[in-house]
VMD Tcl script that draws the C-alpha trace (Angstrom):
set ca {
  {-6.36 5.61 -19.05}
  {-3.66 8.40 -17.85}
  {-2.18 8.19 -13.92}
  {-2.23 11.11 -11.92}
  {-1.02 12.33 -8.26}
  {-4.39 11.89 -6.12}
  {-5.35 14.81 -4.80}
  {-6.99 15.96 -2.00}
  {-10.21 16.30 -3.75}
  {-9.75 12.72 -4.83}
  {-10.25 11.00 -1.24}
  {-13.48 10.28 -0.61}
  {-13.68 8.80 -4.34}
  {-10.55 6.83 -3.65}
  {-12.22 5.93 -0.06}
  {-14.83 4.24 -2.14}
  {-13.23 2.27 -4.31}
  {-10.92 0.63 -1.62}
  {-14.54 0.02 0.12}
  {-16.21 -1.44 -3.21}
  {-12.82 -3.74 -4.08}
  {-12.31 -5.32 -0.44}
  {-14.42 -6.83 2.47}
  {-16.26 -5.29 5.16}
  {-13.44 -4.97 8.30}
  {-10.60 -4.21 5.70}
  {-9.66 -0.98 8.54}
  {-8.90 -3.67 11.14}
  {-5.66 -4.98 8.94}
  {-2.46 -4.79 10.65}
  {-1.73 -2.58 7.37}
  {-3.84 0.10 8.52}
  {-2.48 0.07 11.99}
  {0.91 1.15 10.45}
  {-1.44 4.12 8.65}
  {-3.14 5.46 11.30}
  {-2.60 9.05 12.49}
  {-0.20 9.70 9.28}
  {-0.08 11.07 6.17}
  {0.20 9.52 2.57}
  {3.28 9.90 0.65}
  {1.54 12.37 -1.56}
  {4.42 12.01 -4.49}
  {3.22 8.08 -4.96}
  {-0.63 8.13 -4.23}
  {-1.92 8.19 -7.54}
  {-5.39 7.69 -9.63}
  {-6.03 6.03 -13.06}
  {-9.25 8.24 -14.66}
  {-10.96 6.64 -18.18}
  {-13.73 8.72 -19.65}
  {-13.14 11.32 -15.98}
  {-14.88 8.41 -14.16}
  {-12.04 6.72 -11.10}
  {-11.12 3.34 -12.45}
  {-8.01 2.56 -10.22}
  {-5.92 3.91 -7.18}
  {-2.90 2.95 -4.96}
  {-1.42 4.89 -1.95}
  {2.20 4.53 -0.17}
  {2.64 5.60 3.33}
  {5.65 5.68 5.39}
  {6.78 3.47 7.90}
  {9.84 2.44 9.73}
  {11.59 -0.96 9.85}
  {14.05 -1.44 12.39}
  {13.82 2.07 12.54}
  {14.81 2.45 8.66}
  {12.48 4.39 6.23}
  {10.14 3.01 4.17}
  {7.46 3.10 2.00}
  {4.58 0.87 2.31}
  {2.68 0.29 -0.61}
  {-1.07 -0.24 -0.47}
  {-3.73 0.08 -1.20}
  {-3.79 -0.48 -4.75}
  {-7.04 -1.08 -5.53}
  {-9.30 -1.63 -9.82}
  {-12.82 -0.97 -10.34}
  {-14.30 -4.48 -10.86}
  {-15.46 -2.77 -14.35}
  {-11.77 -1.69 -15.35}
  {-10.15 -5.15 -13.49}
  {-8.53 -7.28 -16.40}
  {-7.32 -4.22 -18.54}
  {-3.51 -4.00 -16.58}
  {-4.75 -0.60 -15.28}
  {-3.28 -2.20 -11.39}
  {-0.12 -3.62 -13.20}
  {0.35 0.18 -14.81}
  {-0.39 1.70 -11.07}
  {2.60 -0.40 -9.36}
  {4.82 -0.31 -11.98}
  {4.61 3.52 -11.81}
  {4.98 3.66 -8.19}
  {7.74 0.75 -7.88}
  {9.55 2.56 -10.92}
  {9.41 6.72 -9.48}
  {10.21 5.56 -5.86}
  {13.45 5.85 -5.94}
  {13.75 8.88 -7.37}
  {11.45 10.61 -4.74}
  {13.57 9.24 -1.60}
  {11.86 5.88 -1.43}
  {14.62 3.44 -1.95}
  {12.58 0.56 0.04}
  {9.58 -0.78 -0.69}
  {7.16 -2.70 1.24}
  {3.70 -4.66 0.79}
  {1.76 -7.32 1.60}
  {0.56 -9.50 -1.01}
  {0.79 -12.78 -3.19}
  {4.48 -13.24 -4.32}
  {3.59 -14.37 -7.84}
  {1.85 -11.54 -8.80}
  {4.28 -9.11 -7.10}
  {7.02 -10.66 -8.19}
  {6.61 -9.78 -11.33}
  {6.91 -6.06 -10.75}
  {10.93 -7.00 -8.41}
  {8.88 -7.81 -5.33}
  {10.54 -10.97 -3.23}
  {9.67 -12.10 0.35}
  {11.40 -10.44 3.29}
  {12.24 -13.38 5.73}
  {13.87 -10.34 8.11}
  {10.90 -8.02 8.12}
  {7.94 -8.67 10.52}
  {4.85 -7.23 10.08}
  {2.42 -6.65 13.76}
  {0.11 -9.75 13.63}
  {-2.08 -10.99 12.24}
  {-0.18 -10.89 8.94}
  {1.48 -14.00 7.33}
  {5.10 -14.15 6.64}
  {5.30 -15.40 2.93}
  {3.20 -11.89 1.92}
  {5.64 -9.85 3.24}
  {7.38 -8.36 0.32}
  {9.57 -6.20 -0.61}
  {11.58 -4.24 -3.26}
  {14.53 -1.67 -3.60}
  {17.70 -1.71 -0.92}
  {17.02 -4.19 2.18}
  {20.35 -4.81 2.61}
  {21.12 -4.86 6.20}
  {17.37 -3.32 7.45}
  {15.88 -6.09 9.48}
  {12.86 -6.21 12.41}
  {9.32 -5.30 12.89}
  {7.26 -2.61 10.99}
  {6.38 0.00 13.17}
  {4.10 3.60 12.20}
  {6.31 6.68 11.24}
  {5.58 8.52 13.79}
  {6.31 6.08 16.46}
  {10.02 5.96 18.18}
  {12.06 3.31 16.71}
  {12.03 -0.27 17.82}
}
mol new
graphics top color blue
foreach p $ca { graphics top sphere $p radius 0.5 }
foreach p [lrange $ca 0 end-1] q [lrange $ca 1 end] { graphics top cylinder $p $q radius 0.2 }
display resetview
């Protein structure tokens, strides 16, 4: 399985994978509201292919937390026929390792702490995602010292 940068030609194939992997209405989640009208961080968007077929994908989006920039990681998806092979871990690990060298010292995601903890993510008690996000699922990795507040869209003025 090779990881490669997501290209514009991959967009709809990745969207179809996300539709397959996530419940209907996924776009109603607060994370999607933060992505509306904002381009993803192309250098952090990756796909995994096996035998030419899309097997997994990860994306990241610029956001602000109390005015400070951060990369909102997700969604990450692995095709149901390829789950359990370590592709999700490879996608997350790759993004987490590459992000700082690309200028993204703060990573943020909404997820399960026991799973994402192995990649260095931990609960961010001073960071607030828009409702209805469970605060226990707001996780971060990187340089969060002194950064707190509400997560806002990249294009919105700082809160």
